[in-house]
N, C-alpha and C positions, 0 to 999 in steps of 0.2 A: 503492501499499500503504499511504503516511500515511494515520490513523485520521482524516478530517478532520474529521466529527461530531463528537469532542474539540472542535474550536476553536470553532466557530460558536453553538450555543445548547444545550437540553437539550431538543427536540422528537427525536431519535434516540435509539431505543432501545425495548425493552420497559420496561425499568424501570432507568432512568440511575442513580436514588438511589435508594440504601436510606430515608434519612430526615433529615432536621433538625435538629442538634442544637446547638441556643444558636446559630443563625442558620449553621450551616457545612452545606454539604451534604455530607453521606457518599458518594460517589460507589461505585454498586454492581463495576465494574472495580478500580477500586481494591483494594474490599477482599476480594474473590475473588481477588486475586495474593497478596496478601497472606495471605489463611485459604489458598491454596495452596501456600508456602511454610511455612508454621507446621506444616502437616497434614502436608507431603511429608517433614522437616526429620524430623520426629517418629516415621513409621513409618520414617523411614532408622533414627534411634534404635535402634527396640524389634525392628529387624533385628539390629543390630549388636550390639544386647545379646543377643540372642538364636546369634546365630553368636561370642560370646564375645569380642569386639574390640570393645566400645563404652569408649575410653580418648580422650587427646589428640588423637589425631592420625585421632581418629574427626570431631572436632571441626574438626580444621583441612580435611580434605576436604571434608567437608559446606561450610564456606563459601567455600572453593572451588569449590565448583559452583555455589551462590548467585551469588558476584561474578563466575564464566566466562559464567553464564548469562543475567543483567543485561546486558552486554557485548555476548554473543554475538545476545540479541535484540533488541538497537538496532542495529547496527554495520550490519547488511543493509538497512534501513532508511534509514539515515542513508546510506548507499552509494549508494541506486537512487535516492532522494528528494532527492542534493543540491540542484540546482537549486532544487526546492519549497523546502527549507527553506534556503537563502542567501538567497530572495528574502522570506521571511518569517523574518529571521534575530532582530529584537526580540519576535519573540513565544515564549516562551518554551513555550507551548502545543504550539506545531508541532515542536521541537524535543523536546518529550517524551510527544505521542505518538506512539503508532503502536510496533508490536513485532511481532516472527516468534517462536513455537514452536520453529518447525524450527532457527532461527540459536541458541536457547535451548539447546533442545537439545544440539549441537554445540559451542558454549560455555562451556556446562557439563564436556562431556567435556571440551577441550581445558583447561581450569580446571584438573579434575579430575588427569586431566595433567598439567601445572605441578608441583601442589600433591606428587605423589607423588614425581617425578621432586626435589625440594629438601627432604622428609623420608626419600628411601631405601626407597621401599617399594617392592617385587615386589608383591604378593599383589594379584591383581586386587580389585574393590571395587562391580565390576558388578553379581552378585547380590544387593548390600544394597541398590542405588541404584534397580536397575529396579522393584519397588513403589511406591519412592514416586514416583520420575518420572509412573510410571501415575497412580496415584492424582490426582498434582499436576495434571497437563493436565489431566484431568477435571475437577476443580473449576475451575480459571482457565479452561475453555471456557463454564463458567458465567457468568462476571463479563463475557466477550463477548457471550455470548446477551442478555442485561441491556444493554448499554453500547450493543450494535449494529455491533460491529464484526466482520470476518471473517463478514460474512453472505451467501449462496446466492442462484443467478440467480431468476427469475419460475418458479413454480410452479402448478399447480392443483392440487395435492393439497392433502387438506381438512387438512393440520398445518401449510401456508404462516404464515411470521408478516409480520405488514407490521410492518416495525421504523421507517414514519416516512412513507412516500409513499406509501402509499394501494397497495402492490403485495405481496402474499402471495411469497415467498421460502423458498426451504428453509432453513433452521435447520442454516445445516451446522455451526454451534459445537455444537447439543446430542449429532448424531450423530456429532462427534468424540470430547464427553465420553461416550456412551455406550459407544464403541468400549475409550477407554481405561482403563471403569470395570470394564470386561467384560477385558480385559488385564490389569489390577488382580491381580483374583481367580484368573486363568490362573498368573497370575505368582506369587502366594501356594500356588497349588497346586503347579506345575510343580518348587517351591524344597525341596518335601518331595521330591522325587524325589530329592535330592545332585545338582544338574547341575553340568559342571565348573565349575572359574573363570568371571566373564564369559558365560557361557552365558545366560542370564539377560537382560543389560541384551544383548548379540547378537539376539535373537531382539524383545526389544520394538523394538530400532532398524527391524529389518528390517520389521515387524506394521504399524509405525507411519508410514514413510516409505511403505509400501507402499501405503497406505490412504490417505495423505496425495496421493498419485498419482493416486490415481485419484477422491477426492473434488474434488482443482479443478476435474472435470470440470463440476462445477455453484455452481460461486464465481466470484463477480467479482474475476478476473485480469487484469491485461493478459498476453495474449500475445505471447511474443518470440520463440520459433525454433520452426521446424518444428510451427506449432502446437499448442505448448507451452511453459506459462506457465514463469516463473523460476521455481518449487515445484516444479513439476513435475522439469523439469531437474537442478536440485537434488535433487530424491529420489531421483532416479534414479543420482545421482553416490552418495548416502549406500546405497543397494540394495545396488549392486556393491560399494563398497567391504567393507561390513557381512556380504557373502556371501565373497565373496574374500578381502579382505584383512586384515578382524578377525582376531586372534589371530595372526598371521604379521609379523609386524612384526617379532623380532628374524633372524627366517628371511629379508625380506625386505631387511636391511641388511644381512647379514652378506652376501648373495648380489649386493648393488650393489659393497660393497666389493672382493669377488672381481673384478671387471669393470673395478673403479677400476685393482688394481693388476695386472691382467693386460694394459689398454691404456693 
């Protein structure tokens, strides 16, 4: 899962660099990741302002989501590829390359949870975050496509893309980008229906991880258990959590305390 194409050279990807600025190559991937964060943060701010909750806490919550997302995006990569990283520890590109959106989503959620606890906020902000996350991922995946990471298996379909090895592959990055763009517009519509707090975030997570589970069948990923990849197993766990346990944390915590007291 380490994006090794960031390490060897510039011969991989559809358009790995956007332009050359005074001798400095501006990478497509990094540019679109930054654009995803900026646009996502702006959408979150607009939604918060519409909800009349744009204040100092709004900034701290967004910052916690970004920091948590950045850590969550890298941590699974470091853990799963620790041998490769340790063997190339002197190469900073090895440490910096590779990240996962699935880990970023969960990391961002944990970051928000910690920030809310620190700020003593009880109100769920998921309905404000959901459209921002969807659009951010849609933009970010364009960067993946241009750089040539997260690509799919070989295909004979007319829209197959050659990322540098003369093999036409599924542009799975574009599939995901289109899916999340559709989710963005759906969430904007659903927000008008006055959903209960956190419901839009719940729907987005269920939809994304379900989509991610199935798209893994046409992605280049290592199978680790029962014919499934790490991300498929992770996606299944996330779907189960958001379907069964999300919004029931307090109830589950109370029941656990009862069991502890009983025994």
